[in-house]
N, C-alpha and C positions, 0 to 999 in steps of 0.2 A: 557133046557139043551141039549136035543136031537137036537134042531134046531141049536144051537151054534156049536155043534160037526159037523153037516153036512156042515155048512159054513166054518169051519176051514179045513175040509177035502177037500172041493171044492177049497178053496184058495191054499192049498198045491198041489193039482193036477194041477191047473193052473200054479203055480210056476214051478213045475217039467216039464210041457210041454214047458213053455217058455225057461227054461234052456236047454232042449233038442233041441229046434229049434235053439237057439243062438249057441250052441255047434256045431250043424250040419252045420250051415252057416259058422262058423269059419273054420271048418275042410275042407269044400268044397273050400272056398277061398284060403286056404293054399295049397291044392292040385292043384288048377288052377295056382297059382303062381309058384309052382314047375314045372308044365308042361311048362309054358312060359319060365322059365329059361332053361329048358332042350332043348327047341327049339334052343336057342342061343348056348348052349354048343355043341349040335349036328352039328349045322351049322359050327362052328369053326373046329370041327373034320373033317368035309367033306372038308374044305379048306386044312387042313393038308394032307388029302388023295388025294388031287387034283381031287375030284369027283364033278366036276362042274355041271353035269347033275342032280345029287341028290340035290345039293345046290339049283338049280332052283326050284325043286319040293317043297322045304321047304319055298319058298317065296310066298307072297301074289301076286295075279294077278297084273301085272304092264304093263306099256307102253313100254316094251322092249321085243323083241323076245327071245326065248330060245337060239337061235344061237348067238345073240348079247351079251346076258348075259354071256354065256360060253366063248366067245372070249374075252370079256373085262376082266373077272376075270382071265382067263388063262394067257393072255398076261401080266397082271400086276403082279400077284403072282409068275409066273414062270420067268418073266422078271427080277424081283428083287431077284430071288433065295430065296424066303421066305421059312422058315422052323420053326418047333417048335413054332407054333402060340399058344399062351395060353391067357386065360382071367381070370380076377378076378372080380367077380360081387360085386359092391359096394353098390347098392341100387336098390330096385324094388318098383315102384309106380303103383298102380292100376289106370287105366284110364277108361274112358267111354266105349271104345271099346276093351280094352285089358290091356296091361302092358307096362310100359316104364322101361327099364333096363339100369342103369348106370354101366359101367364097364371099367376096365383098360385092354388094350390089349398089349401084348408083342410079338415080333417076331424077328427072326434072318434073316438077308438079306445079300446080297453080300457086303453091305456097313456097316455091323455090326448090333448091336441090336437097334431096334426101339421100343419105348414104348409111348403110348398115351391113353388118356381118350376118351370114346366114349359113344353113346347112341343108344340103339336098341328099336324099337317099335315092339311089338308082338301083333297080333290081331287074332281073330277067323275067319276062313273062311271055310265054309262047315263043321262045328262042329270040326275043327282041328285048333290048334294054328299054326300060320305061321309068318315068319319074314317079316316086311316091309323093303325091300331092297332098298338101294340107293348107289351111289358111295361113300358116306361118310362112309359106312361100311368098305371100304378098308382103307381109310385115312380120318379123319374128315374134312380136307380142300379140298378134291378132288371133283371137280365139274363134271357134266355130260359129258362135252366135254374135260375136262382136260386129259392129258396123263402123265404117269410116265416114267421116263427115268433113267437109271443107267449109269453113266459115271465115268471113271477113269482118274484122273489128275496126272501128274507127277510133283512132286515138284523139282525145279531146283535151289538149293541154294548152292550147292557145299558141300565139306566135312569139318568137324571139327575133327581134329585128336588130340589124346593125345600125350605126349612126346615119347611114344613108337611106334607111327604110327598107333595105333588102332583107328578106326572110332568111334567118340562119336555121331556125327550126320552126315547123308549123304542123298543123293537124294533118294526118295522113291515114293511110290504111295499111293494115298488116294482115297477112293470111297465114293460117296454120293448118296442118293436116294432123288429125288425131284419131285415136281409136276410142270408140264409145262403147264400153261393155254394157251388156244388158243388166238390168237391176237384179235379175235372178239368173243363175247359171245352172245348167244341168250337170249333174255329177255322175 
């Protein structure tokens, strides 16, 4: 009887220890996921603040100098008059080296509202989560050598007037933001 009691107590202790270990692992994984999401959220806030130097510090080591990174981001975001950039995180997947975050990005530009889906890779570097930056972080189709240009086109169709001479349709302006790939690409 005493032997059975010791076995039952031992089994209960083992079960409690296993539950404690599993709970700890789940909590730590959830905290790491939240830290990874926060990296992306902070990065977007830095774009809105036009703080390109801090943006660079939040990225993994890359094959682009800080000066080139700042110039590229500044020229594009300020060139299209971006503002009110926001994201909605859709899904977070744990990967071998970090996290993959699927999100929808929305921003206002001189050409109006732009909305697209994108993916961010977050990895640990020197015990800190950082963003794996590429040109696709700006626009998903944007290549390394591609440029973004804003142009305003004047529509010349004439006027359509109602019977009182008020314009129903008239010449106007339309703006668009587009990616202009170079004529030759590096492979």
